[in-house]
PDB file with SEQRES, HELIX, SHEET and CRYST1 records, atoms N, CA, C and O in Angstrom:
SEQRES   1 A   88  MET PRO ARG ALA ASP ASP SER VAL GLN ARG ILE CYS TYR          
SEQRES   2 A   88  LYS ALA MET ARG TYR ALA LEU ILE GLY ASP ASP MET PHE          
SEQRES   3 A   88  TYR ARG THR LEU GLU ARG LEU LEU LEU LYS CYS LEU GLY          
SEQRES   4 A   88  PRO ILE GLU SER ASN ARG LEU LEU HIS GLU VAL HIS GLU          
SEQRES   5 A   88  VAL ASN CYS GLY THR HIS GLN SER ALA HIS LYS MET LYS          
SEQRES   6 A   88  TRP LEU ILE ARG ARG SER GLY TYR TYR TRP PRO THR MET          
SEQRES   7 A   88  LEU GLU ASP TYR PHE LYS TYR TYR LYS GLY                      
HELIX    1 AA1 ALA A    4  ALA A   15  1                                  12    
HELIX    2 AA2 PRO A   40  HIS A   48  1                                   9    
HELIX    3 AA3 GLU A   49  ASN A   54  3                                   6    
HELIX    4 AA4 ALA A   61  ARG A   70  1                                  10    
HELIX    5 AA5 MET A   78  LYS A   87  1                                  10    
SHEET    1 AA1 4 TYR A  18  ILE A  21  0                                        
SHEET    2 AA1 4 ASP A  24  ARG A  28 -1                                        
SHEET    3 AA1 4 LEU A  34  CYS A  37 -1                                        
SHEET    4 AA1 4 TYR A  73  TYR A  74  1                                        
CRYST1    1.000    1.000    1.000  90.00  90.00  90.00 P 1           1          
ATOM      1  N   MET A   1     186.245  81.123 114.974  1.00  0.00           N  
ATOM      2  CA  MET A   1     185.111  81.794 115.569  1.00  0.00           C  
ATOM      3  C   MET A   1     185.428  83.287 115.681  1.00  0.00           C  
ATOM      4  O   MET A   1     186.507  83.642 116.155  1.00  0.00           O  
ATOM      5  N   PRO A   2     184.507  84.183 115.253  1.00  0.00           N  
ATOM      6  CA  PRO A   2     184.772  85.620 115.321  1.00  0.00           C  
ATOM      7  C   PRO A   2     184.840  86.105 116.762  1.00  0.00           C  
ATOM      8  O   PRO A   2     184.108  85.639 117.635  1.00  0.00           O  
ATOM      9  N   ARG A   3     185.722  87.033 116.976  1.00  0.00           N  
ATOM     10  CA  ARG A   3     185.868  87.620 118.306  1.00  0.00           C  
ATOM     11  C   ARG A   3     184.816  88.693 118.500  1.00  0.00           C  
ATOM     12  O   ARG A   3     184.291  89.238 117.529  1.00  0.00           O  
ATOM     13  N   ALA A   4     184.506  88.998 119.751  1.00  0.00           N  
ATOM     14  CA  ALA A   4     183.521  90.039 120.074  1.00  0.00           C  
ATOM     15  C   ALA A   4     183.996  91.390 119.561  1.00  0.00           C  
ATOM     16  O   ALA A   4     183.190  92.219 119.139  1.00  0.00           O  
ATOM     17  N   ASP A   5     185.316  91.610 119.598  1.00  0.00           N  
ATOM     18  CA  ASP A   5     185.869  92.880 119.122  1.00  0.00           C  
ATOM     19  C   ASP A   5     185.575  93.091 117.639  1.00  0.00           C  
ATOM     20  O   ASP A   5     185.330  94.217 117.207  1.00  0.00           O  
ATOM     21  N   ASP A   6     185.599  92.009 116.860  1.00  0.00           N  
ATOM     22  CA  ASP A   6     185.333  92.115 115.425  1.00  0.00           C  
ATOM     23  C   ASP A   6     183.911  92.581 115.157  1.00  0.00           C  
ATOM     24  O   ASP A   6     183.688  93.430 114.294  1.00  0.00           O  
ATOM     25  N   SER A   7     182.944  92.032 115.890  1.00  0.00           N  
ATOM     26  CA  SER A   7     181.556  92.439 115.666  1.00  0.00           C  
ATOM     27  C   SER A   7     181.321  93.872 116.126  1.00  0.00           C  
ATOM     28  O   SER A   7     180.532  94.592 115.513  1.00  0.00           O  
ATOM     29  N   VAL A   8     181.984  94.294 117.184  1.00  0.00           N  
ATOM     30  CA  VAL A   8     181.866  95.685 117.639  1.00  0.00           C  
ATOM     31  C   VAL A   8     182.454  96.621 116.594  1.00  0.00           C  
ATOM     32  O   VAL A   8     181.865  97.657 116.285  1.00  0.00           O  
ATOM     33  N   GLN A   9     183.602  96.267 116.052  1.00  0.00           N  
ATOM     34  CA  GLN A   9     184.224  97.094 115.017  1.00  0.00           C  
ATOM     35  C   GLN A   9     183.343  97.167 113.774  1.00  0.00           C  
ATOM     36  O   GLN A   9     183.231  98.226 113.157  1.00  0.00           O  
ATOM     37  N   ARG A  10     182.723  96.059 113.404  1.00  0.00           N  
ATOM     38  CA  ARG A  10     181.855  96.024 112.230  1.00  0.00           C  
ATOM     39  C   ARG A  10     180.649  96.950 112.430  1.00  0.00           C  
ATOM     40  O   ARG A  10     180.268  97.682 111.517  1.00  0.00           O  
ATOM     41  N   ILE A  11     180.058  96.916 113.615  1.00  0.00           N  
ATOM     42  CA  ILE A  11     178.916  97.784 113.915  1.00  0.00           C  
ATOM     43  C   ILE A  11     179.338  99.246 113.906  1.00  0.00           C  
ATOM     44  O   ILE A  11     178.633 100.092 113.357  1.00  0.00           O  
ATOM     45  N   CYS A  12     180.477  99.547 114.508  1.00  0.00           N  
ATOM     46  CA  CYS A  12     180.969 100.933 114.521  1.00  0.00           C  
ATOM     47  C   CYS A  12     181.245 101.431 113.109  1.00  0.00           C  
ATOM     48  O   CYS A  12     180.952 102.584 112.789  1.00  0.00           O  
ATOM     49  N   TYR A  13     181.805 100.574 112.264  1.00  0.00           N  
ATOM     50  CA  TYR A  13     182.087 100.956 110.883  1.00  0.00           C  
ATOM     51  C   TYR A  13     180.793 101.260 110.131  1.00  0.00           C  
ATOM     52  O   TYR A  13     180.718 102.248 109.401  1.00  0.00           O  
ATOM     53  N   LYS A  14     179.768 100.413 110.307  1.00  0.00           N  
ATOM     54  CA  LYS A  14     178.486 100.653 109.641  1.00  0.00           C  
ATOM     55  C   LYS A  14     177.817 101.911 110.176  1.00  0.00           C  
ATOM     56  O   LYS A  14     177.186 102.648 109.418  1.00  0.00           O  
ATOM     57  N   ALA A  15     177.948 102.161 111.470  1.00  0.00           N  
ATOM     58  CA  ALA A  15     177.316 103.336 112.085  1.00  0.00           C  
ATOM     59  C   ALA A  15     177.901 104.636 111.548  1.00  0.00           C  
ATOM     60  O   ALA A  15     177.222 105.663 111.551  1.00  0.00           O  
ATOM     61  N   MET A  16     179.136 104.610 111.093  1.00  0.00           N  
ATOM     62  CA  MET A  16     179.764 105.822 110.553  1.00  0.00           C  
ATOM     63  C   MET A  16     179.081 106.288 109.275  1.00  0.00           C  
ATOM     64  O   MET A  16     179.256 107.439 108.876  1.00  0.00           O  
ATOM     65  N   ARG A  17     178.309 105.428 108.625  1.00  0.00           N  
ATOM     66  CA  ARG A  17     177.614 105.784 107.388  1.00  0.00           C  
ATOM     67  C   ARG A  17     176.327 106.554 107.647  1.00  0.00           C  
ATOM     68  O   ARG A  17     175.688 107.021 106.704  1.00  0.00           O  
ATOM     69  N   TYR A  18     175.935 106.692 108.913  1.00  0.00           N  
ATOM     70  CA  TYR A  18     174.672 107.339 109.264  1.00  0.00           C  
ATOM     71  C   TYR A  18     174.926 108.623 110.031  1.00  0.00           C  
ATOM     72  O   TYR A  18     175.929 108.759 110.731  1.00  0.00           O  
ATOM     73  N   ALA A  19     173.993 109.571 109.886  1.00  0.00           N  
ATOM     74  CA  ALA A  19     174.074 110.843 110.612  1.00  0.00           C  
ATOM     75  C   ALA A  19     172.680 111.191 111.117  1.00  0.00           C  
ATOM     76  O   ALA A  19     171.692 111.013 110.404  1.00  0.00           O  
ATOM     77  N   LEU A  20     172.603 111.681 112.337  1.00  0.00           N  
ATOM     78  CA  LEU A  20     171.338 112.118 112.914  1.00  0.00           C  
ATOM     79  C   LEU A  20     171.328 113.639 112.895  1.00  0.00           C  
ATOM     80  O   LEU A  20     172.160 114.282 113.535  1.00  0.00           O  
ATOM     81  N   ILE A  21     170.386 114.206 112.159  1.00  0.00           N  
ATOM     82  CA  ILE A  21     170.259 115.662 112.046  1.00  0.00           C  
ATOM     83  C   ILE A  21     168.853 116.015 112.501  1.00  0.00           C  
ATOM     84  O   ILE A  21     167.871 115.700 111.829  1.00  0.00           O  
ATOM     85  N   GLY A  22     168.770 116.674 113.648  1.00  0.00           N  
ATOM     86  CA  GLY A  22     167.462 116.945 114.235  1.00  0.00           C  
ATOM     87  C   GLY A  22     166.814 115.627 114.606  1.00  0.00           C  
ATOM     88  O   GLY A  22     167.415 114.817 115.312  1.00  0.00           O  
ATOM     89  N   ASP A  23     165.605 115.403 114.143  1.00  0.00           N  
ATOM     90  CA  ASP A  23     164.897 114.149 114.405  1.00  0.00           C  
ATOM     91  C   ASP A  23     164.993 113.168 113.246  1.00  0.00           C  
ATOM     92  O   ASP A  23     164.371 112.107 113.291  1.00  0.00           O  
ATOM     93  N   ASP A  24     165.750 113.493 112.220  1.00  0.00           N  
ATOM     94  CA  ASP A  24     165.836 112.658 111.022  1.00  0.00           C  
ATOM     95  C   ASP A  24     167.185 111.959 110.935  1.00  0.00           C  
ATOM     96  O   ASP A  24     168.220 112.538 111.264  1.00  0.00           O  
ATOM     97  N   MET A  25     167.159 110.699 110.485  1.00  0.00           N  
ATOM     98  CA  MET A  25     168.387 109.954 110.267  1.00  0.00           C  
ATOM     99  C   MET A  25     168.701 109.956 108.778  1.00  0.00           C  
ATOM    100  O   MET A  25     167.805 109.836 107.942  1.00  0.00           O  
ATOM    101  N   PHE A  26     169.983 110.095 108.457  1.00  0.00           N  
ATOM    102  CA  PHE A  26     170.437 110.135 107.076  1.00  0.00           C  
ATOM    103  C   PHE A  26     171.526 109.098 106.859  1.00  0.00           C  
ATOM    104  O   PHE A  26     172.305 108.793 107.763  1.00  0.00           O  
ATOM    105  N   TYR A  27     171.568 108.562 105.646  1.00  0.00           N  
ATOM    106  CA  TYR A  27     172.589 107.615 105.225  1.00  0.00           C  
ATOM    107  C   TYR A  27     173.582 108.362 104.344  1.00  0.00           C  
ATOM    108  O   TYR A  27     173.189 109.059 103.410  1.00  0.00           O  
ATOM    109  N   ARG A  28     174.863 108.216 104.643  1.00  0.00           N  
ATOM    110  CA  ARG A  28     175.910 108.898 103.877  1.00  0.00           C  
ATOM    111  C   ARG A  28     176.420 107.958 102.791  1.00  0.00           C  
ATOM    112  O   ARG A  28     176.924 106.875 103.089  1.00  0.00           O  
ATOM    113  N   THR A  29     176.288 108.374 101.519  1.00  0.00           N  
ATOM    114  CA  THR A  29     176.739 107.552 100.396  1.00  0.00           C  
ATOM    115  C   THR A  29     178.249 107.668 100.235  1.00  0.00           C  
ATOM    116  O   THR A  29     178.894 108.476 100.904  1.00  0.00           O  
ATOM    117  N   LEU A  30     178.800 106.862  99.350  1.00  0.00           N  
ATOM    118  CA  LEU A  30     180.235 106.941  99.076  1.00  0.00           C  
ATOM    119  C   LEU A  30     180.620 108.295  98.492  1.00  0.00           C  
ATOM    120  O   LEU A  30     181.762 108.733  98.624  1.00  0.00           O  
ATOM    121  N   GLU A  31     179.653 108.960  97.841  1.00  0.00           N  
ATOM    122  CA  GLU A  31     179.894 110.288  97.273  1.00  0.00           C  
ATOM    123  C   GLU A  31     179.683 111.388  98.312  1.00  0.00           C  
ATOM    124  O   GLU A  31     179.734 112.574  97.989  1.00  0.00           O  
ATOM    125  N   ARG A  32     179.444 110.983  99.566  1.00  0.00           N  
ATOM    126  CA  ARG A  32     179.237 111.890 100.709  1.00  0.00           C  
ATOM    127  C   ARG A  32     177.901 112.629 100.645  1.00  0.00           C  
ATOM    128  O   ARG A  32     177.744 113.664 101.292  1.00  0.00           O  
ATOM    129  N   LEU A  33     176.940 112.119  99.881  1.00  0.00           N  
ATOM    130  CA  LEU A  33     175.596 112.690  99.851  1.00  0.00           C  
ATOM    131  C   LEU A  33     174.798 112.110 101.006  1.00  0.00           C  
ATOM    132  O   LEU A  33     175.021 110.966 101.404  1.00  0.00           O  
ATOM    133  N   LEU A  34     173.874 112.885 101.544  1.00  0.00           N  
ATOM    134  CA  LEU A  34     173.023 112.406 102.622  1.00  0.00           C  
ATOM    135  C   LEU A  34     171.649 112.051 102.068  1.00  0.00           C  
ATOM    136  O   LEU A  34     170.985 112.881 101.447  1.00  0.00           O  
ATOM    137  N   LEU A  35     171.229 110.810 102.297  1.00  0.00           N  
ATOM    138  CA  LEU A  35     169.914 110.341 101.876  1.00  0.00           C  
ATOM    139  C   LEU A  35     169.071 110.134 103.125  1.00  0.00           C  
ATOM    140  O   LEU A  35     169.530 109.517 104.086  1.00  0.00           O  
ATOM    141  N   LYS A  36     167.848 110.642 103.121  1.00  0.00           N  
ATOM    142  CA  LYS A  36     166.978 110.513 104.289  1.00  0.00           C  
ATOM    143  C   LYS A  36     166.536 109.062 104.449  1.00  0.00           C  
ATOM    144  O   LYS A  36     166.043 108.447 103.504  1.00  0.00           O  
ATOM    145  N   CYS A  37     166.714 108.524 105.649  1.00  0.00           N  
ATOM    146  CA  CYS A  37     166.296 107.156 105.947  1.00  0.00           C  
ATOM    147  C   CYS A  37     164.799 107.123 106.211  1.00  0.00           C  
ATOM    148  O   CYS A  37     164.256 107.982 106.906  1.00  0.00           O  
ATOM    149  N   LEU A  38     164.145 106.122 105.650  1.00  0.00           N  
ATOM    150  CA  LEU A  38     162.706 105.961 105.818  1.00  0.00           C  
ATOM    151  C   LEU A  38     162.409 104.708 106.624  1.00  0.00           C  
ATOM    152  O   LEU A  38     163.148 103.725 106.563  1.00  0.00           O  
ATOM    153  N   GLY A  39     161.323 104.754 107.377  1.00  0.00           N  
ATOM    154  CA  GLY A  39     160.851 103.591 108.114  1.00  0.00           C  
ATOM    155  C   GLY A  39     159.976 102.730 107.232  1.00  0.00           C  
ATOM    156  O   GLY A  39     159.776 103.049 106.060  1.00  0.00           O  
ATOM    157  N   PRO A  40     159.445 101.633 107.779  1.00  0.00           N  
ATOM    158  CA  PRO A  40     158.655 100.694 106.971  1.00  0.00           C  
ATOM    159  C   PRO A  40     157.400 101.310 106.351  1.00  0.00           C  
ATOM    160  O   PRO A  40     157.098 101.040 105.188  1.00  0.00           O  
ATOM    161  N   ILE A  41     156.678 102.115 107.088  1.00  0.00           N  
ATOM    162  CA  ILE A  41     155.438 102.703 106.559  1.00  0.00           C  
ATOM    163  C   ILE A  41     155.747 103.698 105.449  1.00  0.00           C  
ATOM    164  O   ILE A  41     155.116 103.679 104.392  1.00  0.00           O  
ATOM    165  N   GLU A  42     156.731 104.575 105.698  1.00  0.00           N  
ATOM    166  CA  GLU A  42     157.105 105.570 104.681  1.00  0.00           C  
ATOM    167  C   GLU A  42     157.654 104.893 103.431  1.00  0.00           C  
ATOM    168  O   GLU A  42     157.338 105.303 102.314  1.00  0.00           O  
ATOM    169  N   SER A  43     158.476 103.859 103.611  1.00  0.00           N  
ATOM    170  CA  SER A  43     159.082 103.198 102.452  1.00  0.00           C  
ATOM    171  C   SER A  43     158.025 102.473 101.614  1.00  0.00           C  
ATOM    172  O   SER A  43     158.102 102.488 100.386  1.00  0.00           O  
ATOM    173  N   ASN A  44     157.041 101.841 102.257  1.00  0.00           N  
ATOM    174  CA  ASN A  44     155.968 101.186 101.497  1.00  0.00           C  
ATOM    175  C   ASN A  44     155.149 102.197 100.706  1.00  0.00           C  
ATOM    176  O   ASN A  44     154.785 101.940  99.559  1.00  0.00           O  
ATOM    177  N   ARG A  45     154.861 103.338 101.310  1.00  0.00           N  
ATOM    178  CA  ARG A  45     154.114 104.386 100.611  1.00  0.00           C  
ATOM    179  C   ARG A  45     154.906 104.875  99.404  1.00  0.00           C  
ATOM    180  O   ARG A  45     154.348 105.051  98.321  1.00  0.00           O  
ATOM    181  N   LEU A  46     156.199 105.093  99.590  1.00  0.00           N  
ATOM    182  CA  LEU A  46     157.049 105.574  98.502  1.00  0.00           C  
ATOM    183  C   LEU A  46     157.183 104.527  97.395  1.00  0.00           C  
ATOM    184  O   LEU A  46     157.183 104.873  96.214  1.00  0.00           O  
ATOM    185  N   LEU A  47     157.296 103.257  97.765  1.00  0.00           N  
ATOM    186  CA  LEU A  47     157.345 102.186  96.763  1.00  0.00           C  
ATOM    187  C   LEU A  47     156.111 102.224  95.873  1.00  0.00           C  
ATOM    188  O   LEU A  47     156.216 102.172  94.648  1.00  0.00           O  
ATOM    189  N   HIS A  48     154.952 102.313  96.491  1.00  0.00           N  
ATOM    190  CA  HIS A  48     153.700 102.353  95.726  1.00  0.00           C  
ATOM    191  C   HIS A  48     153.651 103.593  94.840  1.00  0.00           C  
ATOM    192  O   HIS A  48     153.271 103.516  93.672  1.00  0.00           O  
ATOM    193  N   GLU A  49     154.037 104.727  95.400  1.00  0.00           N  
ATOM    194  CA  GLU A  49     153.981 105.987  94.656  1.00  0.00           C  
ATOM    195  C   GLU A  49     154.891 105.956  93.437  1.00  0.00           C  
ATOM    196  O   GLU A  49     154.475 106.333  92.341  1.00  0.00           O  
ATOM    197  N   VAL A  50     156.116 105.515  93.618  1.00  0.00           N  
ATOM    198  CA  VAL A  50     157.074 105.485  92.506  1.00  0.00           C  
ATOM    199  C   VAL A  50     156.668 104.431  91.479  1.00  0.00           C  
ATOM    200  O   VAL A  50     156.747 104.673  90.275  1.00  0.00           O  
ATOM    201  N   HIS A  51     156.238 103.277  91.946  1.00  0.00           N  
ATOM    202  CA  HIS A  51     155.937 102.171  91.029  1.00  0.00           C  
ATOM    203  C   HIS A  51     154.662 102.402  90.223  1.00  0.00           C  
ATOM    204  O   HIS A  51     154.623 102.089  89.033  1.00  0.00           O  
ATOM    205  N   GLU A  52     153.635 102.936  90.844  1.00  0.00           N  
ATOM    206  CA  GLU A  52     152.347 102.992  90.166  1.00  0.00           C  
ATOM    207  C   GLU A  52     151.859 104.390  89.830  1.00  0.00           C  
ATOM    208  O   GLU A  52     151.167 104.571  88.828  1.00  0.00           O  
ATOM    209  N   VAL A  53     152.196 105.368  90.630  1.00  0.00           N  
ATOM    210  CA  VAL A  53     151.633 106.702  90.433  1.00  0.00           C  
ATOM    211  C   VAL A  53     152.548 107.580  89.592  1.00  0.00           C  
ATOM    212  O   VAL A  53     152.150 108.034  88.519  1.00  0.00           O  
ATOM    213  N   ASN A  54     153.762 107.825  90.058  1.00  0.00           N  
ATOM    214  CA  ASN A  54     154.653 108.780  89.395  1.00  0.00           C  
ATOM    215  C   ASN A  54     155.216 108.273  88.076  1.00  0.00           C  
ATOM    216  O   ASN A  54     155.308 109.033  87.112  1.00  0.00           O  
ATOM    217  N   CYS A  55     155.586 107.031  88.021  1.00  0.00           N  
ATOM    218  CA  CYS A  55     156.291 106.526  86.841  1.00  0.00           C  
ATOM    219  C   CYS A  55     155.369 106.206  85.679  1.00  0.00           C  
ATOM    220  O   CYS A  55     155.802 106.205  84.527  1.00  0.00           O  
ATOM    221  N   GLY A  56     154.117 105.937  85.965  1.00  0.00           N  
ATOM    222  CA  GLY A  56     153.209 105.593  84.886  1.00  0.00           C  
ATOM    223  C   GLY A  56     153.423 104.174  84.407  1.00  0.00           C  
ATOM    224  O   GLY A  56     152.484 103.377  84.397  1.00  0.00           O  
ATOM    225  N   THR A  57     154.631 103.844  84.012  1.00  0.00           N  
ATOM    226  CA  THR A  57     154.942 102.476  83.609  1.00  0.00           C  
ATOM    227  C   THR A  57     155.561 101.751  84.793  1.00  0.00           C  
ATOM    228  O   THR A  57     156.151 102.374  85.675  1.00  0.00           O  
ATOM    229  N   HIS A  58     155.425 100.465  84.806  1.00  0.00           N  
ATOM    230  CA  HIS A  58     156.007  99.680  85.895  1.00  0.00           C  
ATOM    231  C   HIS A  58     157.513  99.575  85.678  1.00  0.00           C  
ATOM    232  O   HIS A  58     157.973  99.150  84.619  1.00  0.00           O  
ATOM    233  N   GLN A  59     158.265  99.966  86.692  1.00  0.00           N  
ATOM    234  CA  GLN A  59     159.721  99.985  86.607  1.00  0.00           C  
ATOM    235  C   GLN A  59     160.311  98.705  87.194  1.00  0.00           C  
ATOM    236  O   GLN A  59     159.680  98.041  88.016  1.00  0.00           O  
ATOM    237  N   SER A  60     161.514  98.368  86.770  1.00  0.00           N  
ATOM    238  CA  SER A  60     162.217  97.228  87.350  1.00  0.00           C  
ATOM    239  C   SER A  60     162.690  97.594  88.755  1.00  0.00           C  
ATOM    240  O   SER A  60     162.726  98.769  89.119  1.00  0.00           O  
ATOM    241  N   ALA A  61     163.049  96.588  89.532  1.00  0.00           N  
ATOM    242  CA  ALA A  61     163.498  96.819  90.907  1.00  0.00           C  
ATOM    243  C   ALA A  61     164.744  97.700  90.941  1.00  0.00           C  
ATOM    244  O   ALA A  61     164.836  98.610  91.766  1.00  0.00           O  
ATOM    245  N   HIS A  62     165.689  97.441  90.065  1.00  0.00           N  
ATOM    246  CA  HIS A  62     166.928  98.224  90.061  1.00  0.00           C  
ATOM    247  C   HIS A  62     166.661  99.669  89.637  1.00  0.00           C  
ATOM    248  O   HIS A  62     167.268 100.596  90.172  1.00  0.00           O  
ATOM    249  N   LYS A  63     165.763  99.857  88.688  1.00  0.00           N  
ATOM    250  CA  LYS A  63     165.416 101.212  88.247  1.00  0.00           C  
ATOM    251  C   LYS A  63     164.702 101.971  89.363  1.00  0.00           C  
ATOM    252  O   LYS A  63     164.955 103.158  89.566  1.00  0.00           O  
ATOM    253  N   MET A  64     163.808 101.289  90.090  1.00  0.00           N  
ATOM    254  CA  MET A  64     163.113 101.941  91.203  1.00  0.00           C  
ATOM    255  C   MET A  64     164.094 102.337  92.298  1.00  0.00           C  
ATOM    256  O   MET A  64     163.989 103.425  92.865  1.00  0.00           O  
ATOM    257  N   LYS A  65     165.043 101.460  92.597  1.00  0.00           N  
ATOM    258  CA  LYS A  65     166.058 101.782  93.609  1.00  0.00           C  
ATOM    259  C   LYS A  65     166.821 103.032  93.184  1.00  0.00           C  
ATOM    260  O   LYS A  65     167.058 103.926  93.997  1.00  0.00           O  
ATOM    261  N   TRP A  66     167.198 103.091  91.932  1.00  0.00           N  
ATOM    262  CA  TRP A  66     167.936 104.243  91.419  1.00  0.00           C  
ATOM    263  C   TRP A  66     167.094 105.513  91.524  1.00  0.00           C  
ATOM    264  O   TRP A  66     167.590 106.555  91.951  1.00  0.00           O  
ATOM    265  N   LEU A  67     165.813 105.426  91.132  1.00  0.00           N  
ATOM    266  CA  LEU A  67     164.936 106.598  91.184  1.00  0.00           C  
ATOM    267  C   LEU A  67     164.751 107.112  92.608  1.00  0.00           C  
ATOM    268  O   LEU A  67     164.802 108.318  92.852  1.00  0.00           O  
ATOM    269  N   ILE A  68     164.536 106.198  93.540  1.00  0.00           N  
ATOM    270  CA  ILE A  68     164.300 106.607  94.926  1.00  0.00           C  
ATOM    271  C   ILE A  68     165.572 107.163  95.549  1.00  0.00           C  
ATOM    272  O   ILE A  68     165.520 108.177  96.244  1.00  0.00           O  
ATOM    273  N   ARG A  69     166.702 106.528  95.318  1.00  0.00           N  
ATOM    274  CA  ARG A  69     167.968 107.063  95.859  1.00  0.00           C  
ATOM    275  C   ARG A  69     168.280 108.420  95.240  1.00  0.00           C  
ATOM    276  O   ARG A  69     168.777 109.320  95.917  1.00  0.00           O  
ATOM    277  N   ARG A  70     167.992 108.558  93.968  1.00  0.00           N  
ATOM    278  CA  ARG A  70     168.239 109.839  93.308  1.00  0.00           C  
ATOM    279  C   ARG A  70     167.332 110.931  93.871  1.00  0.00           C  
ATOM    280  O   ARG A  70     167.689 112.109  93.847  1.00  0.00           O  
ATOM    281  N   SER A  71     166.168 110.545  94.376  1.00  0.00           N  
ATOM    282  CA  SER A  71     165.244 111.495  94.996  1.00  0.00           C  
ATOM    283  C   SER A  71     165.653 111.845  96.421  1.00  0.00           C  
ATOM    284  O   SER A  71     165.062 112.736  97.033  1.00  0.00           O  
ATOM    285  N   GLY A  72     166.664 111.151  96.960  1.00  0.00           N  
ATOM    286  CA  GLY A  72     167.188 111.501  98.273  1.00  0.00           C  
ATOM    287  C   GLY A  72     166.702 110.638  99.417  1.00  0.00           C  
ATOM    288  O   GLY A  72     166.740 111.069 100.570  1.00  0.00           O  
ATOM    289  N   TYR A  73     166.243 109.415  99.127  1.00  0.00           N  
ATOM    290  CA  TYR A  73     165.729 108.538 100.179  1.00  0.00           C  
ATOM    291  C   TYR A  73     166.500 107.225 100.209  1.00  0.00           C  
ATOM    292  O   TYR A  73     167.086 106.804  99.212  1.00  0.00           O  
ATOM    293  N   TYR A  74     166.483 106.584 101.389  1.00  0.00           N  
ATOM    294  CA  TYR A  74     167.212 105.332 101.585  1.00  0.00           C  
ATOM    295  C   TYR A  74     166.565 104.534 102.713  1.00  0.00           C  
ATOM    296  O   TYR A  74     166.032 105.107 103.664  1.00  0.00           O  
ATOM    297  N   TRP A  75     166.618 103.219 102.601  1.00  0.00           N  
ATOM    298  CA  TRP A  75     166.403 102.310 103.725  1.00  0.00           C  
ATOM    299  C   TRP A  75     167.196 101.051 103.419  1.00  0.00           C  
ATOM    300  O   TRP A  75     167.371 100.698 102.252  1.00  0.00           O  
ATOM    301  N   PRO A  76     167.680 100.367 104.453  1.00  0.00           N  
ATOM    302  CA  PRO A  76     168.640  99.272 104.253  1.00  0.00           C  
ATOM    303  C   PRO A  76     168.148  98.117 103.389  1.00  0.00           C  
ATOM    304  O   PRO A  76     168.961  97.458 102.741  1.00  0.00           O  
ATOM    305  N   THR A  77     166.865  97.854 103.360  1.00  0.00           N  
ATOM    306  CA  THR A  77     166.352  96.689 102.624  1.00  0.00           C  
ATOM    307  C   THR A  77     165.666  97.096 101.324  1.00  0.00           C  
ATOM    308  O   THR A  77     164.720  96.436 100.893  1.00  0.00           O  
ATOM    309  N   MET A  78     166.124  98.156 100.704  1.00  0.00           N  
ATOM    310  CA  MET A  78     165.470  98.691  99.508  1.00  0.00           C  
ATOM    311  C   MET A  78     165.253  97.632  98.430  1.00  0.00           C  
ATOM    312  O   MET A  78     164.120  97.391  98.015  1.00  0.00           O  
ATOM    313  N   LEU A  79     166.310  97.013  97.985  1.00  0.00           N  
ATOM    314  CA  LEU A  79     166.213  96.090  96.855  1.00  0.00           C  
ATOM    315  C   LEU A  79     165.348  94.873  97.193  1.00  0.00           C  
ATOM    316  O   LEU A  79     164.535  94.446  96.373  1.00  0.00           O  
ATOM    317  N   GLU A  80     165.518  94.317  98.389  1.00  0.00           N  
ATOM    318  CA  GLU A  80     164.692  93.175  98.789  1.00  0.00           C  
ATOM    319  C   GLU A  80     163.215  93.562  98.808  1.00  0.00           C  
ATOM    320  O   GLU A  80     162.361  92.786  98.380  1.00  0.00           O  
ATOM    321  N   ASP A  81     162.916  94.764  99.306  1.00  0.00           N  
ATOM    322  CA  ASP A  81     161.530  95.230  99.369  1.00  0.00           C  
ATOM    323  C   ASP A  81     160.930  95.400  97.974  1.00  0.00           C  
ATOM    324  O   ASP A  81     159.747  95.120  97.779  1.00  0.00           O  
ATOM    325  N   TYR A  82     161.718  95.850  97.008  1.00  0.00           N  
ATOM    326  CA  TYR A  82     161.222  96.000  95.639  1.00  0.00           C  
ATOM    327  C   TYR A  82     160.801  94.652  95.071  1.00  0.00           C  
ATOM    328  O   TYR A  82     159.727  94.521  94.484  1.00  0.00           O  
ATOM    329  N   PHE A  83     161.666  93.644  95.255  1.00  0.00           N  
ATOM    330  CA  PHE A  83     161.341  92.325  94.722  1.00  0.00           C  
ATOM    331  C   PHE A  83     160.102  91.744  95.402  1.00  0.00           C  
ATOM    332  O   PHE A  83     159.279  91.115  94.737  1.00  0.00           O  
ATOM    333  N   LYS A  84     159.956  91.941  96.705  1.00  0.00           N  
ATOM    334  CA  LYS A  84     158.751  91.486  97.415  1.00  0.00           C  
ATOM    335  C   LYS A  84     157.521  92.224  96.894  1.00  0.00           C  
ATOM    336  O   LYS A  84     156.451  91.630  96.753  1.00  0.00           O  
ATOM    337  N   TYR A  85     157.669  93.504  96.611  1.00  0.00           N  
ATOM    338  CA  TYR A  85     156.554  94.307  96.117  1.00  0.00           C  
ATOM    339  C   TYR A  85     156.065  93.770  94.770  1.00  0.00           C  
ATOM    340  O   TYR A  85     154.861  93.694  94.524  1.00  0.00           O  
ATOM    341  N   TYR A  86     157.004  93.401  93.905  1.00  0.00           N  
ATOM    342  CA  TYR A  86     156.632  92.872  92.590  1.00  0.00           C  
ATOM    343  C   TYR A  86     155.887  91.553  92.705  1.00  0.00           C  
ATOM    344  O   TYR A  86     154.907  91.313  91.999  1.00  0.00           O  
ATOM    345  N   LYS A  87     156.368  90.696  93.610  1.00  0.00           N  
ATOM    346  CA  LYS A  87     155.759  89.374  93.758  1.00  0.00           C  
ATOM    347  C   LYS A  87     154.447  89.437  94.524  1.00  0.00           C  
ATOM    348  O   LYS A  87     153.599  88.555  94.389  1.00  0.00           O  
ATOM    349  N   GLY A  88     154.279  90.502  95.344  1.00  0.00           N  
ATOM    350  CA  GLY A  88     153.168  90.639  96.255  1.00  0.00           C  
ATOM    351  C   GLY A  88     151.852  90.706  95.665  1.00  0.00           C  
ATOM    352  O   GLY A  88     150.858  90.823  96.383  1.00  0.00           O  
TER     353      GLY A  88                                                      
END                                                                             
């Protein structure tokens, strides 16, 4: 059975990947780049924009994730949300 200390350490380790700058939260990549974190409404709008408006052609989930991260945005459930969007 996991100890309480282990779960606290795991949360602290994950929290180190995030930075709060002003009113915006950012995710720090392994390359030390900061990606702006988006909430559910913003991420859904961006999914629609990238998938249907900007790209012209329908992109795969992995390609959309790459495009959005390259544009400087992040949210924890990116890939799962892409697959739901396709099936939706």
